N, C-alpha and C positions, 0 to 999 in steps of 0.2 A: 056573588061574582059581579064584576063590573068591567066593561070594556070602554075605552075612550076613542074618540075620533076628533081630529083637529084639522082645521084649515088655517094655516099661518098667513097673515097678510104682510108680514115683514119678519126678517130674521130675529130670533130671540137668543142673545148670547148665553152660553152656559148650558144649553140643552144637552142631555146625555141620557143613557139608560137609567131609568128611575132607581134601579137596584144599586147603582154605584154612587148615588148622591146621598148626602146626609138628610135626615128627616127635615131639618131646618131649611136646607137648600131646596129640597123638593117642594116644601110649602111655599117658599118665596117664588119659585118658578111657576108653580101652579097658579098663584095669584096673578102673576104677570101674564101667563097664557090665557087665563079667563078674561083678563082686561083687554088683551091685544089680539085675540084670535077668536075664531068660531069654534065652539066646543060642543060635542055631544057625548053624553054618557049613557050607556046601555046597561041597565041592571037586570040581573036574573036572580031569582030567589033560590034558596036551598032546595025547596020543594020542586022547582022547575028543573034544577040540575038532576035531582034524583029521578024525576019522572021522564025527562028527555034523554038523559045520558050526557056525558061531558061534552062530546063533540057538538051535539045539537044545541046544548046550552050556550056554548061559546059562540056558535053561529048566531043564535038569537040575541045574545048580548051585543055582538058586533053590528047586527042589523039594526037593533034599537039605537045604538050609538050614532050610526050614520043617518038614521031617520031623524034623530033629534037635532042633527046639524041644521036641518031645514035650509040647506044651500046646495047649489050645484057644485059638482067636483069632477075633475078629469080622471082621477085615479084613486084607488084605495090600495094602500100598501099594508099588508098584514105581517107582523113580526113572526118569523118562524118559517117552517118548510111546508106548511099546509094552507091551502086557500079555502077558508071556511065560507067564502062568499062567491063561489064560482058563477052564480046567477047575476052578479053585479058586474056590468061591463067595466073593464079597466082595472080589475082587481088582480093583484099578484101577491105572492108570499115572498118575503126576503129574509133570509137567515140573518139574525143579529141586527135587524133594521132598527130596533129600539136604541141602539148605540151608534148608528151611522146615518140615519135619515131623520132630519130635524122634526118633521111632522109626527113621525112615529115615536120619537123621544118625547115629544110634547104630550101625545096621547097616553103614553106609558106613565108619565108623571101625573097627569090629572086623574087618571083612573086609580093609580095607587093612593094618591092623597085622598081622593073621595072615599075609597073603600076603607082605608085605615081610619079616617075621621069618623066614618059611620060606625065602625067597630068600637072605637073609643067612646062614642056617645052612648053606646048600649051598656056601658059599665054599670050604671045605676040599676037598670032592669035585670042584668045578668051578673051581679056582683061576684057570685061564687066562681065564675070562670075567668075573672080578671082580664077581660078583653082589652081594657085600656093599656095593658102591659105587653101583650103578645099579638094583638089585633087579629087573632084567629089562626096564626101560623102555628105549625107543629113544633112548638118549643117544649122543653121539659116542663115548664110551668103549666102550659096548656094541657099536656098529657096528665099531669098530676091532678089538675082540676077535674078532668073527665073521669079519672080513676076514683076520685072522691065523691063527685056530685052527679056523675053520669053525663048524658048528653042533653042538650036543650034544642029548641026548635031552630036554632041557627046552624046546627051541625048538619052536614050532608051525610045522610045515612048510607049513601052509595060509595062514600070515600073509604078505602080499605082500612085505614087506622080507626075510623069510627065504627065500621062493621066489627072489627076485632074487639074494640072496647065494649061493644054491645053484647058480645059473646062471653066476655070475661065475667 
C-alpha cells in the first residue's frame, strides 16, 4: 500500500482522479508532478497491513507520506469521509477530493503510478502471479493465479478474498 502527499508550487493542467486517467496520461502527469512539486510517498508492507489492520495501516502510510515531504504545509486534505490523521493540525477529509482538489489529484496520481510500477517490477520475482498485467488488483487473472499457485508474501492475508483462497 502507498499513500501520496503533494505540495504544488504552481497549477498543473490535466490533474484529475487517477482512476479516470489512462495509464499513459497518469505516467505523464506523475513525471510532471515529481518535476514541479514536492512529493512524499508513504509505503506500508503487506505484513504491516495484516498486523496493524487496514485503518492503522492507511494512517501509517499517510503519516509516512507527509513526513517524506520534508516541508511545512498549512493543511492536509484526505480523500474520503474519514480523517486518518486527526493528530495533524489542519487535516480534514473531503469526499471525492481526488477529483476536485488539485493537490489531492496529484497525490492520487503519484501514489497509483508508484504502486503500479512497483508491482510491474516484481514480475520477474513473482512470474506465476503475472503482477505486470493486473498489478495486484482483484481481476479474474489474479484470482486464477492464486487458485493455481496459492498466495505469495505480497498478498495481505487479512484481505477477505485472500483468506477465502487460503481456506480453499
